C-alpha positions in Angstrom: -45.0 12.4 80.6 -47.3 13.2 77.7 -45.5 13.2 74.4 -47.8 15.8 72.8 -45.4 18.1 71.0 -43.3 17.7 67.9 -40.3 19.5 66.4 -41.4 22.9 65.2 -44.2 23.5 67.7 -44.2 27.0 69.2 -45.2 28.8 72.4 -45.2 32.6 72.6 -44.6 34.6 75.8 -44.7 38.4 76.1 -42.8 40.3 78.7 -42.3 44.0 79.4 -39.0 45.3 80.6 -39.5 47.2 83.9 -37.2 48.9 86.4 -37.1 45.5 88.3 -35.4 43.8 85.3 -32.6 46.3 84.5 -29.0 45.3 84.8 -27.9 45.9 88.3 -25.5 44.5 90.9 -25.7 45.0 94.7 -28.6 47.5 94.1 -26.5 49.7 91.7 -27.8 50.0 88.1 -25.3 49.2 85.5 -27.4 49.9 82.4 -31.1 50.8 81.9 -31.7 47.7 79.8 -33.0 44.2 80.5 -30.5 42.2 82.5 -29.2 38.9 81.3 -30.6 37.3 84.5 -34.1 38.6 83.7 -33.8 37.6 80.1 -32.7 34.1 81.1 -35.7 33.7 83.4 -38.2 34.7 80.7 -36.5 32.5 78.1 -36.7 29.5 80.5 -40.4 30.3 81.3 -41.3 30.3 77.6 -40.1 26.7 77.2 -41.7 25.7 80.5 -45.0 26.5 78.9 -44.5 23.2 77.0 -43.6 21.3 80.2 -46.7 22.5 82.0 -48.8 20.6 79.4 -46.4 17.6 79.1 -45.9 16.7 82.8 -48.2 14.3 84.6 -49.5 15.1 88.2 -46.6 13.2 89.7 -43.9 14.8 87.5 -42.1 18.1 87.4 -39.7 19.8 85.0 -36.1 20.7 85.9 -33.8 22.9 83.8 -30.8 21.2 82.2 -29.3 23.9 80.0 -29.7 27.5 79.0 -27.7 29.5 76.4 -28.2 33.1 75.5 -26.6 35.0 72.7 -27.3 38.7 72.9 -28.0 40.5 69.6 -29.3 43.9 70.8 -30.2 45.4 74.1 -33.9 45.4 75.3 -34.7 48.9 76.5 -36.6 49.8 79.6 -40.4 49.8 78.7 -40.1 47.6 75.7 -42.4 44.7 75.3 -40.5 41.5 74.3 -42.0 38.6 72.4 -40.3 35.4 73.4 -40.8 32.5 71.1 -39.9 28.9 72.2 -39.8 26.3 69.5 -39.4 22.6 70.1 -36.2 21.5 68.6 -36.3 17.9 69.8 -37.3 15.6 72.6 -34.5 13.3 73.8 -35.8 10.7 76.2 -37.4 12.9 78.9 -35.5 16.1 77.9 -37.2 18.8 75.9 -34.8 21.0 73.9 -36.1 24.3 72.7 -34.7 27.1 70.5 -35.6 30.5 71.8 -35.9 33.8 69.9 -36.5 37.1 71.7 -37.7 40.2 69.7 -38.7 43.8 70.4 -40.9 44.5 67.4 -38.8 43.4 64.5 -35.5 43.8 66.3 -33.8 40.6 67.4 -32.8 40.9 71.1 -31.4 37.4 71.7 -31.3 33.8 70.6 -30.6 30.7 72.6 -31.6 27.3 73.8 -33.2 25.8 76.8 -33.3 22.2 78.1 -35.8 20.8 80.6 -36.2 17.2 81.8 -39.5 15.9 83.0 -39.0 13.6 85.9 -41.1 11.9 88.6 -41.3 14.2 91.7 -40.1 11.3 93.8 -37.0 10.9 91.7 -36.2 14.6 92.0 -36.7 14.4 95.8 -34.2 11.5 96.0 -31.6 13.4 93.9 -32.0 16.5 96.1 -31.9 14.4 99.3 -28.8 12.6 98.2 -27.0 15.9 97.6 -28.2 17.4 100.8 -27.2 14.4 102.9 -23.8 14.0 101.2 
């Protein structure tokens, strides 16, 4: 793993809320706003942008944590700016603080965690679980 980022480093990701991301269960729309599921995916992606640069060819990132605190709904059609900021690196785990905004309006805040591990180690972990 390349230790190339420090606390305070930032990655920006933009995302537009479309019909595919609205809050829905079993194909039935609940609200015409960005679902928590879609927001979580985009928040995790924003911190993965760091991992993509940190990992070596024989490594991969895996999520360890995700928190979301909703502040305001993200409406259909709005473009969201998702900012991931390195909080700390603990061993091989990258912890980021995430802020999501639509213009000046704060949509959500949260944290993500991702570990960078050897692909071989991940395969062993998955195999052990699968084979009981």
